[in-house]
C-alpha positions in Angstrom: -53.3 -32.8 32.9 -54.3 -30.8 29.8 -52.3 -27.7 28.9 -54.6 -24.7 28.8 -54.9 -23.1 25.3 -54.0 -19.4 24.9 -56.8 -18.5 22.5 -55.4 -15.1 21.5 -52.1 -16.7 20.5 -53.8 -19.5 18.7 -56.0 -17.0 16.8 -52.8 -15.1 15.7 -51.1 -18.3 14.7 -54.1 -19.2 12.5 -54.0 -15.8 10.8 -50.3 -15.9 10.2 -50.5 -19.4 8.8 -53.4 -18.5 6.6 -51.5 -15.4 5.4 -48.7 -17.7 4.3 -51.1 -20.1 2.6 -53.0 -17.4 0.8 -49.7 -16.0 -0.5 -48.6 -19.5 -1.7 -51.9 -20.7 -3.2 -54.2 -17.7 -3.8 -57.5 -17.2 -2.1 -59.4 -19.9 -4.0 -56.6 -22.5 -3.5 -56.9 -22.3 0.3 -59.4 -24.3 2.3 -60.3 -24.6 6.0 -58.7 -28.0 5.9 -55.4 -26.7 4.5 -55.2 -24.0 7.2 -56.0 -26.6 9.9 -53.4 -29.0 8.6 -50.7 -26.3 8.5 -51.7 -25.2 12.0 -51.8 -28.8 13.3 -55.2 -28.3 14.8 -58.6 -29.8 13.8 -60.8 -28.0 11.2 -63.6 -27.7 13.7 -61.3 -25.8 16.1 -60.9 -23.0 13.5 -64.6 -22.5 13.5 -64.3 -21.5 17.2 -62.3 -18.4 16.0 -63.6 -17.6 12.5 -66.9 -18.1 10.8 -65.6 -18.6 7.3 -62.6 -18.3 5.0 -63.5 -14.7 4.0 -63.3 -13.7 7.6 -59.9 -15.3 8.0 -58.7 -13.5 4.9 -59.9 -10.1 6.1 -58.4 -10.6 9.5 -55.1 -11.8 8.0 -54.9 -8.5 6.1 -55.8 -6.6 9.2 -53.0 -8.4 11.2 -50.5 -7.3 8.5 -51.7 -3.7 8.4 -51.9 -3.5 12.2 -48.2 -4.4 12.4 -47.4 -1.6 10.0 -49.6 0.8 12.0 -47.8 -0.1 15.2 -44.4 0.6 13.6 -45.5 3.8 12.1 -47.0 4.9 15.4 -43.6 4.4 17.1 -42.0 6.6 14.4 -44.5 9.3 14.8 -44.2 9.3 18.6 -40.5 10.2 18.3 -40.3 13.9 19.3 -36.9 14.5 17.8 -38.2 13.8 14.3 -39.5 16.7 12.1 -42.8 16.3 10.3 -40.8 15.8 7.1 -38.7 13.0 8.7 -42.0 11.3 9.8 -43.5 11.6 6.3 -40.4 10.1 4.7 -40.2 7.2 7.2 -43.9 6.5 7.1 -43.8 6.2 3.3 -40.5 4.2 3.3 -42.0 1.7 5.9 -45.1 1.4 3.8 -43.2 0.6 0.6 -41.1 -2.0 2.6 -44.2 -3.7 3.8 -45.7 -3.8 0.3 -42.5 -5.1 -1.2 -42.2 -7.8 1.5 -45.7 -9.0 0.8 -45.8 -8.7 -2.9 -47.3 -12.1 -3.5 -50.0 -11.6 -1.0 -50.9 -8.3 -2.6 -51.7 -10.2 -5.8 -54.0 -12.4 -3.8 -55.7 -9.4 -2.3 -56.2 -7.9 -5.8 -57.7 -11.2 -7.1 -60.0 -11.3 -4.0 -61.2 -7.7 -4.5 -61.7 -8.3 -8.2 -63.8 -11.4 -7.5 -65.8 -9.4 -4.9 -66.4 -6.6 -7.4 -67.8 -9.1 -9.9 -70.5 -10.0 -7.3 -71.5 -6.4 -6.9 -69.9 -5.9 -3.5 -68.7 -2.4 -2.5 -65.0 -3.0 -3.0 -64.2 0.7 -2.6 -65.6 0.7 0.9 -63.7 -2.4 1.9 -60.4 -1.1 0.5 -60.9 2.4 2.0 -61.5 0.9 5.5 -58.0 -0.6 5.4 -56.2 2.5 4.0 -58.1 5.4 5.6 -55.7 5.6 8.6 -52.6 6.0 6.4 -54.3 8.7 4.3 -55.4 10.6 7.4 -51.9 10.4 9.0 -50.2 11.7 5.9 -52.7 14.6 5.7 -52.0 15.4 9.4 -48.2 15.3 8.9 -48.4 17.4 5.8 -50.5 20.0 7.6 -47.9 20.1 10.4 -45.1 20.4 7.9 -46.9 23.4 6.4 -47.7 25.0 9.7 -44.1 24.7 10.9 -42.8 26.2 7.5 -41.1 23.0 6.3 -43.4 22.8 3.3 -44.7 25.4 1.0 -48.3 26.5 1.8 -51.0 24.5 0.1 -53.9 22.1 0.6 -52.7 19.4 3.0 -55.2 16.8 1.6 -54.0 17.4 -2.0 -50.4 17.2 -1.1 -51.0 14.0 1.0 -52.9 12.6 -2.0 -49.7 13.0 -4.1 -47.8 10.8 -1.7 -50.7 8.4 -1.4 -50.9 8.1 -5.2 -47.3 7.0 -5.3 -48.2 4.1 -3.0 -51.2 3.2 -5.1 -49.0 3.2 -8.3 -46.5 1.0 -6.5 -49.2 -1.5 -5.6 -50.3 -1.6 -9.2 -46.6 -2.0 -10.2 -46.1 -4.9 -7.8 -49.3 -6.8 -8.8 -49.6 -6.0 -12.5 -47.1 -4.0 -14.4 -43.7 -4.7 -12.8 -42.4 -1.4 -14.2 -40.8 0.1 -11.1 -38.5 -1.4 -8.5 -38.5 -0.5 -4.8 -35.4 1.8 -5.2 -37.0 3.8 -7.9 -40.2 4.2 -5.9 -38.3 5.4 -2.8 -36.4 7.9 -5.1 -39.7 9.1 -6.4 -41.1 9.6 -2.8 -38.0 11.5 -1.7 -38.1 13.7 -4.9 -41.8 14.5 -4.2 -41.1 15.3 -0.6 -38.1 17.5 -1.7 -40.4 19.4 -4.1 -42.6 20.4 -1.2 -39.8 21.7 0.9 -39.2 25.4 1.5 -35.5 26.0 0.6 -33.5 28.3 2.8 -30.3 29.7 1.5 
């Protein structure tokens, strides 16, 4: 008797496997056949789940960012944490994910660069993956100001300061290699501290 296939689990396995392959071989080095071989399924089986390699790549990125979003949501649901605690933890978790997936980030950068050369709207694609984090940081900063943890100011601009550190760290991981994780976390903490209202 044939064992029924759990299609949602198989889909996740394909994405996780593809994620590893993209990190190892780059976007152009990965084929449907390589993904199929690594998953130990037929190439035609993959077509039941994804129409092309681009779609697998986009969903592999989404799977990774969704895991971060779930972890960040758990942090932000903790009532005992202040808005400042949540900002720090959210940023620290994001830096950890970026560091852990350093090689894959380079593949994403190559992919976006090649897309841009075709005239595709790269900004819109990148924004769709990062808007949630930007929105969350703005909301947390607004709450920190409202509860008198942070000095008064424009929440969007303050959140942009934090977000800019993340962007600089991505550039560092993929191109310049000028700042390590410890230095980045120290910069984040220093920037958060600069926003705090000191009480003596």
